[in-house]
DOTOR-937474 format. One record per residue: residue number from 1; chain; x, y, z of N, C-alpha, C, O in turn. Coordinates in Angstrom, 1 decimal. Example, Ala and Ser with C-alpha at 12.3 -4.5 7.8 and 13.67 -1.06 7.14 Angstrom:
BEGIN
<atom 1 A <13.2 -5.7 7.8> <12.3 -4.5 7.8> <13.2 -3.3 7.8> <14.2 -3.3 8.5>>
<atom 2 A <12.8 -2.2 7.1> <13.7 -1.1 7.1> <12.9 0.0 7.9> <13.4 1.1 8.0>>
***
This chain:
BEGIN
<atom 1 A <43.2 36.2 11.0> <43.8 35.5 9.8> <42.7 34.6 9.3> <41.9 34.1 10.1>>
<atom 2 A <42.7 34.4 8.1> <41.8 33.4 7.5> <42.7 32.5 6.7> <43.8 32.8 6.3>>
<atom 3 A <42.2 31.3 6.4> <43.0 30.2 5.8> <42.7 30.2 4.2> <41.6 30.6 3.8>>
<atom 4 A <43.5 29.8 3.4> <43.6 29.6 2.0> <43.2 30.8 1.3> <42.7 30.6 0.2>>
<atom 5 A <43.4 32.0 1.8> <43.4 33.2 0.9> <44.8 33.6 0.6> <45.7 33.7 1.4>>
<atom 6 A <45.1 33.7 -0.6> <46.5 34.2 -1.1> <46.9 35.4 -0.5> <46.1 36.3 -0.3>>
<atom 7 A <48.2 35.6 -0.1> <48.7 36.6 0.7> <48.6 37.9 0.0> <48.6 39.0 0.6>>
<atom 8 A <48.5 37.8 -1.4> <48.4 39.2 -2.2> <47.1 39.7 -2.2> <46.9 40.8 -2.7>>
<atom 9 A <46.1 39.0 -1.6> <44.7 39.4 -1.5> <44.5 40.3 -0.3> <44.3 39.8 0.8>>
<atom 10 A <44.4 41.6 -0.4> <44.3 42.4 0.8> <42.9 42.4 1.3> <41.9 42.0 0.6>>
<atom 11 A <42.7 42.9 2.6> <41.3 42.9 3.0> <40.5 43.9 2.2> <39.3 43.7 2.0>>
<atom 12 A <41.0 45.0 1.7> <40.3 45.9 0.8> <39.9 45.2 -0.5> <38.8 45.5 -1.0>>
<atom 13 A <40.8 44.4 -1.0> <40.5 43.8 -2.3> <39.4 42.7 -2.1> <38.5 42.6 -3.0>>
<atom 14 A <39.5 41.9 -1.0> <38.4 41.0 -0.8> <37.1 41.6 -0.6> <36.1 41.0 -1.1>>
<atom 15 A <37.0 42.7 0.1> <35.8 43.4 0.2> <35.1 43.8 -1.1> <33.9 43.7 -1.3>>
<atom 16 A <36.1 44.4 -2.0> <35.7 44.9 -3.3> <35.1 43.7 -4.2> <34.0 43.8 -4.8>>
<atom 17 A <35.8 42.6 -4.1> <35.3 41.3 -4.9> <34.1 40.9 -4.5> <33.2 40.5 -5.3>>
<atom 18 A <33.9 41.0 -3.1> <32.6 40.4 -2.6> <31.5 41.3 -2.9> <30.4 40.9 -3.0>>
<atom 19 A <31.8 42.7 -2.9> <30.7 43.7 -3.3> <30.2 43.6 -4.7> <29.1 43.9 -5.0>>
<atom 20 A <31.1 43.2 -5.7> <30.9 43.3 -7.0> <29.7 42.2 -7.4> <29.6 41.1 -6.9>>
<atom 21 A <28.9 42.6 -8.2> <27.9 41.8 -8.8> <28.1 41.3 -10.2> <29.1 41.6 -10.8>>
<atom 22 A <27.3 40.5 -10.9> <27.2 39.9 -12.1> <27.4 41.1 -13.1> <26.6 42.0 -13.0>>
<atom 23 A <28.3 41.0 -13.9> <28.5 41.9 -15.0> <29.4 43.1 -14.6> <29.8 43.8 -15.5>>
<atom 24 A <29.7 43.3 -13.3> <30.7 44.2 -12.9> <32.0 44.0 -13.4> <32.3 42.8 -13.6>>
<atom 25 A <32.9 44.9 -13.6> <34.4 44.7 -14.2> <35.3 45.2 -13.3> <35.0 46.2 -12.6>>
<atom 26 A <36.5 44.6 -13.1> <37.7 45.0 -12.3> <38.8 45.1 -13.3> <39.0 44.3 -14.2>>
<atom 27 A <39.5 46.1 -13.1> <40.8 46.2 -13.9> <42.0 45.8 -13.1> <42.1 46.1 -11.9>>
<atom 28 A <43.0 45.1 -13.5> <44.2 44.9 -12.8> <45.2 45.6 -13.7> <45.4 45.2 -14.9>>
<atom 29 A <45.7 46.7 -13.2> <46.5 47.4 -13.9> <47.9 47.5 -13.7> <48.4 47.3 -12.6>>
<atom 30 A <48.8 47.8 -14.8> <50.2 47.7 -14.5> <50.6 49.0 -13.9> <49.8 49.9 -13.8>>
<atom 31 A <51.9 49.2 -13.6> <52.5 50.4 -13.0> <52.3 51.6 -13.7> <52.2 52.6 -13.1>>
<atom 32 A <52.2 51.5 -15.0> <52.1 52.7 -15.8> <50.7 53.2 -16.0> <50.4 54.4 -16.4>>
<atom 33 A <49.8 52.5 -15.7> <48.3 52.9 -15.8> <47.9 54.1 -15.0> <48.3 54.1 -13.8>>
<atom 34 A <47.1 55.0 -15.4> <46.6 56.1 -14.6> <45.4 55.7 -13.8> <44.3 56.2 -14.0>>
<atom 35 A <45.7 54.8 -12.8> <44.7 54.1 -12.0> <43.8 55.2 -11.2> <42.6 55.1 -11.1>>
<atom 36 A <44.5 56.1 -10.6> <43.8 57.2 -9.8> <42.9 58.0 -10.6> <41.8 58.4 -10.2>>
<atom 37 A <43.4 58.3 -11.9> <42.7 59.2 -12.7> <41.4 58.6 -13.3> <40.4 59.2 -13.3>>
<atom 38 A <41.5 57.4 -13.6> <40.3 56.7 -14.4> <39.4 55.8 -13.4> <38.3 55.6 -13.7>>
<atom 39 A <40.0 55.3 -12.2> <39.3 54.4 -11.5> <38.3 55.1 -10.5> <38.7 56.1 -9.9>>
<atom 40 A <37.2 54.6 -10.3> <36.2 55.0 -9.3> <36.8 54.7 -7.9> <36.8 55.5 -6.9>>
<atom 41 A <37.3 53.4 -7.8> <37.8 53.0 -6.6> <39.2 52.3 -7.0> <39.2 51.5 -7.9>>
<atom 42 A <40.2 52.7 -6.3> <41.5 52.1 -6.5> <42.0 51.4 -5.3> <42.0 51.9 -4.2>>
<atom 43 A <42.5 50.2 -5.6> <43.1 49.2 -4.5> <44.5 49.2 -5.0> <44.8 48.7 -6.1>>
<atom 44 A <45.4 49.7 -4.0> <46.9 49.8 -4.4> <47.4 48.4 -3.8> <47.2 48.0 -2.6>>
<atom 45 A <48.2 47.6 -4.7> <48.9 46.6 -4.3> <50.3 46.7 -4.7> <50.8 46.0 -5.6>>
<atom 46 A <51.0 47.7 -4.2> <52.5 48.0 -4.6> <53.3 46.8 -4.2> <53.1 46.2 -3.2>>
<atom 47 A <54.2 46.5 -5.2> <55.1 45.3 -4.9> <54.5 44.0 -5.4> <55.1 43.0 -5.3>>
<atom 48 A <53.2 44.1 -6.0> <52.7 42.9 -6.5> <52.7 43.0 -8.1> <52.4 44.1 -8.7>>
<atom 49 A <53.0 41.8 -8.9> <52.7 42.0 -10.3> <51.4 41.4 -10.7> <50.8 40.6 -10.0>>
<atom 50 A <51.0 41.8 -11.8> <49.7 41.3 -12.5> <49.5 39.9 -12.5> <48.4 39.5 -12.0>>
<atom 51 A <50.5 39.0 -13.0> <50.1 37.7 -13.1> <49.9 37.1 -11.5> <49.1 36.2 -11.3>>
<atom 52 A <50.6 37.5 -10.7> <50.5 37.1 -9.4> <48.9 37.5 -8.8> <48.2 36.6 -8.2>>
<atom 53 A <48.6 38.6 -8.9> <47.3 39.0 -8.5> <46.0 38.2 -9.4> <45.0 37.9 -8.9>>
<atom 54 A <46.4 38.1 -10.6> <45.4 37.3 -11.7> <45.2 36.0 -11.2> <44.1 35.6 -11.0>>
<atom 55 A <46.3 35.2 -10.8> <46.2 33.8 -10.4> <45.4 33.8 -9.0> <44.5 33.0 -8.9>>
<atom 56 A <45.8 34.6 -8.1> <45.1 34.5 -6.9> <43.5 35.0 -7.0> <42.7 34.3 -6.4>>
<atom 57 A <43.2 36.0 -7.8> <41.9 36.4 -7.9> <41.0 35.2 -8.5> <39.9 34.9 -8.1>>
<atom 58 A <41.7 34.6 -9.5> <40.8 33.5 -10.2> <40.5 32.3 -9.3> <39.7 31.5 -9.7>>
<atom 59 A <41.1 32.3 -8.3> <41.0 31.0 -7.4> <39.4 31.1 -6.7> <38.9 30.1 -6.3>>
<atom 60 A <38.8 32.4 -6.8> <37.4 32.5 -6.2> <36.6 33.5 -6.9> <35.5 33.8 -6.4>>
<atom 61 A <37.1 34.1 -8.0> <36.4 35.0 -8.9> <35.7 34.3 -10.0> <36.5 33.8 -10.8>>
<atom 62 A <34.4 34.2 -10.1> <33.9 33.7 -11.4> <33.8 34.5 -12.5> <33.3 35.6 -12.4>>
<atom 63 A <34.3 34.1 -13.7> <34.2 34.9 -14.9> <32.7 34.8 -15.5> <32.0 33.8 -15.2>>
<atom 64 A <32.4 35.7 -16.2> <31.0 35.8 -16.8> <30.8 34.9 -18.1> <31.3 35.1 -19.2>>
<atom 65 A <30.1 33.9 -17.9> <29.9 32.9 -19.0> <28.8 33.5 -20.0> <28.6 32.9 -21.1>>
<atom 66 A <28.2 34.6 -19.7> <27.1 35.1 -20.6> <27.7 36.2 -21.6> <27.0 36.9 -22.3>>
<atom 67 A <28.8 36.3 -21.6> <29.5 37.3 -22.4> <30.5 36.6 -23.3> <31.2 35.6 -22.9>>
<atom 68 A <30.7 37.0 -24.5> <31.8 36.4 -25.5> <33.1 36.5 -24.9> <33.9 35.5 -24.9>>
<atom 69 A <33.4 37.5 -24.3> <34.9 37.9 -23.8> <34.8 38.3 -22.4> <34.7 39.5 -22.1>>
<atom 70 A <34.9 37.4 -21.4> <34.9 38.0 -20.0> <36.3 38.5 -19.6> <36.4 39.1 -18.5>>
<atom 71 A <37.3 38.4 -20.5> <38.6 39.0 -20.2> <39.0 39.8 -21.5> <38.8 39.4 -22.6>>
<atom 72 A <39.5 41.0 -21.2> <39.9 42.0 -22.1> <41.3 42.5 -21.8> <41.8 42.6 -20.7>>
<atom 73 A <42.0 42.8 -22.9> <43.3 43.4 -22.8> <43.3 44.7 -23.6> <42.5 44.8 -24.5>>
<atom 74 A <44.3 45.7 -23.3> <44.3 46.8 -24.1> <45.2 46.5 -25.3> <46.3 46.0 -25.3>>
<atom 75 A <44.7 47.0 -26.3> <45.3 46.9 -27.7> <46.7 47.7 -27.7> <46.9 48.8 -27.1>>
<atom 76 A <47.7 47.2 -28.5> <48.9 48.0 -28.8> <48.4 49.2 -29.6> <47.6 49.0 -30.5>>
<atom 77 A <49.0 50.4 -29.3> <48.8 51.6 -30.2> <49.5 51.4 -31.4> <50.7 50.9 -31.4>>
<atom 78 A <48.9 51.6 -32.5> <49.4 51.4 -33.9> <50.8 52.0 -33.9> <51.0 53.2 -33.4>>
<atom 79 A <51.7 51.2 -34.6> <53.1 51.7 -34.6> <54.0 51.5 -33.5> <55.3 51.6 -33.5>>
<atom 80 A <53.3 51.1 -32.3> <54.2 50.7 -31.1> <54.7 49.4 -31.2> <54.0 48.4 -31.3>>
<atom 81 A <55.9 49.2 -31.2> <56.6 48.0 -31.4> <57.1 47.4 -30.1> <58.3 47.3 -29.8>>
<atom 82 A <56.1 46.9 -29.3> <56.3 46.3 -28.0> <55.9 44.8 -28.1> <54.9 44.5 -28.6>>
<atom 83 A <56.7 44.0 -27.5> <56.5 42.5 -27.4> <55.6 42.4 -26.1> <55.9 43.0 -25.1>>
<atom 84 A <54.6 41.6 -26.2> <53.6 41.4 -25.1> <53.6 39.9 -24.5> <52.6 39.2 -24.5>>
<atom 85 A <54.9 39.4 -24.1> <54.8 38.0 -23.7> <53.9 37.8 -22.5> <53.5 36.6 -22.2>>
<atom 86 A <53.7 38.9 -21.7> <52.9 38.7 -20.5> <51.4 38.2 -20.9> <50.6 37.7 -20.1>>
<atom 87 A <51.0 38.5 -22.1> <49.7 38.1 -22.5> <49.6 36.6 -22.6> <48.6 36.0 -22.4>>
<atom 88 A <50.6 35.8 -23.0> <50.8 34.4 -23.1> <50.8 33.9 -21.5> <50.2 32.8 -21.2>>
<atom 89 A <51.4 34.7 -20.6> <51.3 34.1 -19.3> <49.8 34.3 -18.7> <49.4 33.5 -17.8>>
<atom 90 A <49.1 35.3 -19.1> <47.8 35.5 -18.7> <47.0 34.4 -19.3> <46.1 33.8 -18.6>>
<atom 91 A <47.2 34.0 -20.5> <46.4 32.9 -21.1> <46.7 31.6 -20.4> <45.7 30.9 -20.1>>
<atom 92 A <47.9 31.3 -20.0> <48.3 30.2 -19.3> <47.8 30.1 -17.9> <47.4 29.0 -17.4>>
<atom 93 A <47.7 31.3 -17.2> <47.0 31.2 -15.8> <45.5 31.0 -15.9> <44.9 30.2 -15.1>>
<atom 94 A <44.8 31.6 -16.9> <43.4 31.5 -17.1> <43.1 30.0 -17.5> <42.1 29.4 -17.0>>
<atom 95 A <43.9 29.4 -18.3> <43.6 28.0 -18.7> <44.0 27.1 -17.6> <43.5 25.9 -17.7>>
<atom 96 A <44.7 27.4 -16.6> <45.0 26.5 -15.5> <44.0 26.7 -14.5> <44.0 25.8 -13.6>>
<atom 97 A <43.0 27.7 -14.5> <42.2 28.1 -13.5> <40.9 27.2 -13.7> <40.7 26.4 -14.7>>
<atom 98 A <40.0 27.2 -12.8> <38.6 26.6 -13.0> <37.7 27.4 -14.0> <36.7 26.9 -14.4>>
<atom 99 A <38.1 28.5 -14.5> <37.4 29.4 -15.2> <37.8 29.2 -16.7> <37.2 29.9 -17.5>>
<atom 100 A <38.5 28.2 -17.1> <39.0 27.9 -18.4> <37.9 27.8 -19.5> <38.1 28.1 -20.7>>
<atom 101 A <36.8 27.2 -19.2> <35.6 27.0 -20.0> <35.0 28.4 -20.5> <34.3 28.5 -21.5>>
<atom 102 A <35.2 29.4 -19.6> <34.6 30.7 -20.0> <35.5 31.5 -20.9> <35.3 32.7 -21.2>>
<atom 103 A <36.7 30.9 -21.2> <37.8 31.5 -22.0> <37.9 31.0 -23.4> <38.9 31.2 -24.1>>
<atom 104 A <36.9 30.3 -23.8> <37.2 29.7 -25.2> <37.3 30.7 -26.3> <38.0 30.3 -27.3>>
<atom 105 A <36.8 31.8 -26.2> <36.9 32.8 -27.3> <38.2 33.8 -27.1> <38.4 34.7 -27.9>>
<atom 106 A <39.0 33.4 -26.2> <40.1 34.2 -26.0> <39.9 35.6 -25.4> <38.8 35.8 -24.8>>
<atom 107 A <40.8 36.4 -25.5> <40.9 37.9 -25.0> <40.2 38.8 -26.0> <40.3 38.8 -27.2>>
<atom 108 A <39.3 39.6 -25.3> <38.9 40.8 -26.1> <39.9 41.8 -26.2> <40.5 42.0 -25.2>>
<atom 109 A <40.2 42.5 -27.3> <41.1 43.6 -27.5> <40.5 44.8 -27.6> <39.7 45.1 -28.4>>
<atom 110 A <40.9 45.8 -26.6> <40.1 47.1 -26.5> <41.2 48.1 -26.8> <42.3 48.0 -26.3>>
<atom 111 A <40.8 49.1 -27.7> <41.6 50.2 -28.1> <41.8 51.1 -26.8> <40.9 51.3 -26.0>>
<atom 112 A <43.1 51.6 -26.7> <43.7 52.3 -25.5> <42.6 53.3 -24.9> <42.3 53.1 -23.8>>
<atom 113 A <42.1 54.3 -25.8> <41.2 55.2 -25.1> <39.7 54.7 -24.8> <39.0 55.2 -23.9>>
<atom 114 A <39.5 53.6 -25.6> <38.1 52.9 -25.2> <38.5 52.1 -23.8> <37.6 52.0 -23.0>>
<atom 115 A <39.4 51.7 -23.7> <40.0 51.0 -22.4> <39.9 52.0 -21.1> <39.4 51.6 -20.0>>
<atom 116 A <40.4 53.0 -21.4> <40.3 54.1 -20.4> <38.8 54.4 -20.0> <38.4 54.4 -18.8>>
<atom 117 A <38.1 54.6 -21.1> <36.7 54.9 -20.8> <35.9 53.8 -20.1> <35.0 54.0 -19.2>>
<atom 118 A <36.2 52.5 -20.5> <35.6 51.3 -19.8> <36.2 51.3 -18.3> <35.5 50.9 -17.4>>
<atom 119 A <37.3 51.8 -18.1> <37.8 51.7 -16.6> <37.1 52.7 -15.8> <36.9 52.6 -14.6>>
<atom 120 A <36.5 53.7 -16.4> <35.8 54.8 -15.7> <34.4 54.2 -15.2> <33.8 54.7 -14.2>>
<atom 121 A <33.9 53.1 -15.8> <32.8 52.5 -15.6> <32.9 51.3 -14.7> <31.9 50.8 -14.1>>
<atom 122 A <34.3 50.8 -14.5> <34.5 49.5 -13.9> <34.3 49.8 -12.4> <34.2 50.9 -12.0>>
<atom 123 A <34.1 48.7 -11.6> <33.9 48.7 -10.2> <35.1 49.1 -9.6> <35.0 50.0 -8.7>>
<atom 124 A <36.1 48.7 -9.9> <37.4 49.1 -9.3> <38.7 48.7 -10.1> <38.7 48.0 -11.0>>
<atom 125 A <39.7 49.4 -9.6> <40.9 49.1 -10.4> <42.0 48.7 -9.3> <42.1 49.3 -8.3>>
<atom 126 A <42.7 47.7 -9.7> <43.8 47.2 -8.9> <45.1 47.7 -9.4> <45.6 47.4 -10.5>>
<atom 127 A <45.7 48.6 -8.6> <47.0 49.1 -9.2> <48.1 48.4 -8.7> <48.3 48.3 -7.5>>
<atom 128 A <48.9 47.8 -9.6> <50.1 47.0 -9.2> <51.3 47.7 -9.5> <51.2 48.9 -10.0>>
<atom 129 A <52.5 47.1 -9.3> <53.7 47.6 -9.7> <54.4 46.9 -11.0> <55.6 47.0 -11.3>>
<atom 130 A <53.4 46.2 -11.6> <53.8 45.6 -12.9> <54.6 46.4 -13.9> <54.2 47.5 -14.2>>
<atom 131 A <55.8 45.9 -14.3> <56.6 46.7 -15.1> <56.4 46.5 -16.7> <56.8 47.3 -17.5>>
<atom 132 A <55.8 45.3 -17.0> <55.6 45.0 -18.4> <54.7 46.1 -19.0> <53.7 46.5 -18.3>>
<atom 133 A <54.9 46.5 -20.1> <54.0 47.3 -20.9> <52.8 46.6 -21.4> <53.0 45.5 -21.8>>
<atom 134 A <51.7 47.2 -21.5> <50.4 46.7 -22.0> <50.0 45.5 -21.2> <49.6 44.5 -21.8>>
<atom 135 A <50.1 45.6 -19.9> <49.9 44.5 -19.0> <48.6 44.6 -18.2> <48.2 43.9 -17.3>>
<atom 136 A <47.8 45.6 -18.7> <46.5 45.9 -18.2> <45.4 44.8 -18.6> <45.3 44.4 -19.7>>
<atom 137 A <44.6 44.3 -17.6> <43.6 43.4 -18.1> <42.3 43.7 -17.3> <42.3 44.1 -16.1>>
<atom 138 A <41.2 43.4 -18.0> <39.9 43.5 -17.4> <39.3 42.2 -17.2> <39.4 41.3 -18.0>>
<atom 139 A <38.6 42.0 -16.0> <37.9 40.8 -15.8> <36.5 41.1 -15.4> <36.3 42.0 -14.6>>
<atom 140 A <35.5 40.5 -16.0> <34.0 40.6 -15.9> <33.5 39.5 -15.0> <33.8 38.4 -15.3>>
<atom 141 A <32.9 40.0 -13.9> <32.4 39.0 -13.0> <31.1 38.3 -13.5> <30.1 38.8 -14.0>>
<atom 142 A <31.3 36.9 -13.1> <30.0 36.2 -13.5> <29.2 35.7 -12.2> <29.2 36.4 -11.2>>
<atom 143 A <28.6 34.6 -12.4> <27.8 34.0 -11.3> <28.4 32.7 -10.8> <29.1 32.1 -11.6>>
<atom 144 A <28.0 32.4 -9.7> <28.6 31.0 -9.1> <27.4 30.0 -9.2> <27.5 28.9 -8.8>>
***
């Protein structure tokens, strides 16, 4: 056992986060996201929701300060009448983290199919059991 590592951070996830370099991206995906289809590496965290893992990861994951938007969300599909209160929760979590200064420009909004293409290039996908729709989020790693 190690101390001070949140219980939702699995050994596989800590390894992937350590392997990632500056500019690499990781997707935290909701339960509906096709993680296995688009992810080069998939880390399953069944039973965990996205806000829980986002908060845990931001305790030690630096966001990229050299990009305008180190955090991105999937855009709503035009005509899709879905409420996204989880995005407000993400903003609250980021603003409460040590990474708040890198979040001044807010979220980048990425069209659905562009999000899938970006996922193919991402270092890894964390597959969660999140039930909220449009709960997928991209984090770009920075330097310490």
